[in-house]
C-alpha positions in Angstrom: 45.5 184.2 201.5 46.6 182.9 197.8 49.7 185.1 198.2 50.5 183.7 201.3 50.1 180.2 200.4 52.3 180.9 197.0 55.0 182.9 199.1 55.1 179.9 201.6 55.8 177.3 198.7 58.2 179.5 196.8 55.8 179.6 193.8 56.3 182.6 191.6 53.9 185.5 191.6 53.0 187.5 188.5 50.6 190.1 187.8 48.1 190.5 184.8 48.3 194.3 185.3 50.2 197.0 187.7 48.5 199.5 190.1 49.1 202.3 187.3 47.2 200.3 185.1 44.5 199.9 187.6 44.7 203.5 188.1 45.0 204.7 184.7 41.2 203.1 184.6 40.2 206.1 186.6 42.2 208.5 184.5 39.7 207.8 181.7 36.5 208.5 183.7 35.8 212.2 183.8 36.3 213.9 187.4 32.5 214.9 187.2 31.3 210.8 186.8 33.6 209.9 189.2 32.5 212.2 192.3 29.0 211.4 190.9 29.7 207.5 191.6 31.6 208.6 194.8 28.4 210.4 196.2 26.0 207.8 195.2 28.4 205.3 197.2 28.2 207.4 199.9 24.3 208.1 199.8 23.5 204.5 199.2 25.9 203.2 202.1 23.2 202.3 204.4 21.2 200.5 201.9 24.3 198.6 200.4 24.4 195.8 203.2 21.6 193.7 201.5 23.3 194.3 198.0 26.9 192.8 199.5 25.0 190.1 201.3 23.3 189.3 197.9 26.7 189.4 195.9 28.1 187.2 198.5 25.4 184.4 198.5 26.2 184.9 194.4 29.7 184.0 195.0 29.0 181.1 197.6 26.4 179.7 194.9 29.1 179.7 192.2 26.5 181.7 190.1 29.0 183.3 187.4 26.2 184.8 185.3 24.7 186.1 188.2 27.4 187.9 189.6 28.5 189.4 186.1 24.8 190.7 186.0 25.2 191.9 189.4 28.1 193.9 188.6 27.6 194.8 185.1 24.1 196.4 186.5 25.8 198.6 189.1 25.2 202.1 188.6 29.0 202.7 188.8 29.8 200.3 185.9 27.2 201.9 183.8 29.2 203.4 180.5 32.4 202.0 181.9 32.1 198.4 181.3 34.5 198.3 178.5 37.1 200.5 180.7 36.5 198.2 184.0 35.9 194.8 182.6 36.1 194.1 178.8 39.2 195.7 177.7 40.9 194.6 181.0 40.0 190.9 180.4 40.9 191.4 176.4 44.7 192.5 177.2 44.9 189.9 180.2 44.5 186.9 177.8 47.8 187.3 175.9 49.6 188.0 179.3 48.2 184.9 180.5 49.0 182.8 177.4 52.6 184.0 177.9 52.4 183.3 181.9 51.1 179.8 181.3 53.6 178.4 178.7 53.7 174.9 179.2 53.2 175.0 183.2 50.4 174.6 185.5 49.2 178.0 186.6 46.4 180.0 188.8 45.0 183.0 188.2 42.9 185.1 190.5 40.9 188.0 189.3 37.5 189.8 190.4 34.4 187.2 189.7 32.6 189.8 187.4 35.6 189.5 184.9 34.7 185.5 184.5 31.7 185.7 182.6 30.1 187.3 179.7 31.0 187.6 176.0 34.2 189.3 176.8 34.9 187.2 179.9 38.0 185.7 180.8 36.5 182.3 180.3 34.8 183.1 177.0 37.8 184.5 175.8 40.3 181.8 176.8 37.9 179.2 175.2 37.9 181.3 172.2 41.8 181.0 171.9 41.0 176.9 171.7 42.0 176.4 175.8 39.7 174.2 178.0 38.3 175.8 180.9 37.0 173.8 184.2 35.6 174.7 187.2 37.3 174.0 190.1 35.1 173.3 193.5 
């Protein structure tokens, strides 16, 4: 939806990482672990509906800490939080700074990337930025 709005208004769209960057995350996870994650997902598929509803409610409530806790405590994240969240967040900050320059900017990232010691919000604050919630 954000992409459609930006295109309609002729607003420049940039990315914080490429598809190759995203796929490279999985190259760093052993295939055995990936297979195990996939099997866990398949086995628990029927019971995931309640978890998805919980996650959506956390999002609606704008509970960033709750979303972060929910995401980082998932079995898929176990042992790979640095690859899936922390390293990516740290890599994004200089890119964000470069993209922002002196103009108003909007960045859309997954909610789990926002909170925590290495979350985007905290990392931006550490760089001296003021971060405010938008309702």
